[in-house]
N, C-alpha and C positions, 0 to 999 in steps of 0.2 A: 504494500500500500504506500509506503514512504517513497519507493522508487517511482511510482506513477506520479505522485505529487511533485517530487523533485523534477522529473522530466517535464511536467506541465509548466512548472515555474520557470525552468530554463528556456523552454520553447517560447513562453510568453515574453520573457526578457529579450530574447533574440529578435522576436518580431517587433517589440517596442523600440529597440535600438535601430533596427532597419528602417523604421518609419521616421526616426529622428534625423537620420543622415541621408536624406533624399538628395541626390545629385541633380544638377540642372540638366535640362533636356538639351543635349549638345546640337541636335539638328535645329532646334529653335534658336539657339545662340548663333549658330553659323548663318542661318537665314537672316537673323536680325543684323549681324555684322555686315552681310552682303548688302542688305537694304540701306544701312547707314552709310556704307562706303559709296553706294550709288548716289545717295542724296548729297553726300559731300562732294563728289565729282561734279554734280550738277551745279552746286553753289560755286565751286571753283571756276567752272566754265562760264557761268553768268558773270562772275566778277572779272574774269579775264576778258570777256567780251566788252564789258564796260570800260576796262582799262584800255583795250584796243581802240574803242571809240574815242575815249579821252585823248589818246595819243594821236589819233588822226585829226581830231579837232585842234589839238595843240599845234601840230605841223601846219594845218591850214591857217591858223591864226598867225603863226610865225611867217608864213609865206605872204599872207596879206599885209602884215606889218612891213616886210621887206619891200614889197611892191609899193606901198604907200611911202615908205622912207625914200626909195629911189626916185619917186616921182616929185619929191619936194625939191625946191631950188636951193642954191647954195646958202642963203641967209637962214634957211630953216634946218640946216644940217644938225645943229645941236638938238633941236626939238625932235628930229627924226631919230637920232641916236637914243634919246630918252624914250621915245615910243617903242623902239626895238628892245631896249632894256626892260621896259615894263611888260611888253608882250612876252618876252622870254621868262620873266619872273612869274607872270600869270600862268604860263604853260607849265612851268616847273611846279607850281602849287597844285594845279589840276592833276598832273601826273602823280604827285605825292599822295593826293587823296585816293586816286584810283589804285595805286600800288598798295596802299594801306588796305583797301577793300579786298584786293586779291590775297594779300598775306593773311588777313583776318579770316577770310573764307577757308583758306588752307588750314589754318589753326583750328577752326571749328570742325572741319571735316575730319581732321586727325583726332581731335578730342572725342567727337561722337563715335568714331570707329573704336577708339580705345575703350570708351565706356561700354560699348556693346561687347567687346572682347572680355571685359572684366566680368561679365555675367557668367562666364565659364567657371568662375571661382566662387567660393562661399566664405562666409564669415569675415574674419579679419583680413584675409588675403583679398577679398572683394573690395573691402573698404580701402585698403592700402593701394590697390590698383587704381581705384577711382580718384583717390587723393593725388597719386602720382600723375594721372592724366590731367587733372585740374591744374596742378602746378606747372606742367609742361604747357598747357593752353595759356595760362596767365602769363608765363614768361614769353611765349611767342607773340601774344597780342601786345605786351609791353614793348618788346623789341620793334615791332611794326610801328607802333605809335611813336616811339622815339625817333625812328628813321623818318617818319612823316613830319614830325615836329622840326627836326633838324633841317630837312629840305625846305620846309615852309619858312623857317627863320632865315635861311640863306637867301631865299627868293625875295623876302621882304627887304633884306639888307641891300640887295642889288637894285631895288627900285629907285629911280632917280627923281 
């Protein structure tokens, strides 16, 4: 009789432990990672398209400024040089904004992918994985913002 009771107790304990250590569904995690990666790539492509558009507009603005500058007569040469300098500074600022958007989209895509991959872990490992992903994201965005701010500061300094 005591053997049957002990066996039942052991069996119940094994079943209870099995229920507590449920592993994540790896197929679901893989599917989620793929989805997040695709969304990230779309964000990057959209930001890159905006950057390309800003770059084309900046080149057009510079070309227009050059044409205008060349059309002015000799007494207006200083004004033309100022116009060129301002057009260049404006273009630099636009490109800095667009580059920041691209860099931020890349950081977000990487962050979202990392978070999705963290779901394959449980407990403290999952938390640590997410904390690391957030720290990497924050660092990437801060670097992109610093680069943008530096480019805009230089552009403002060159305006005449």
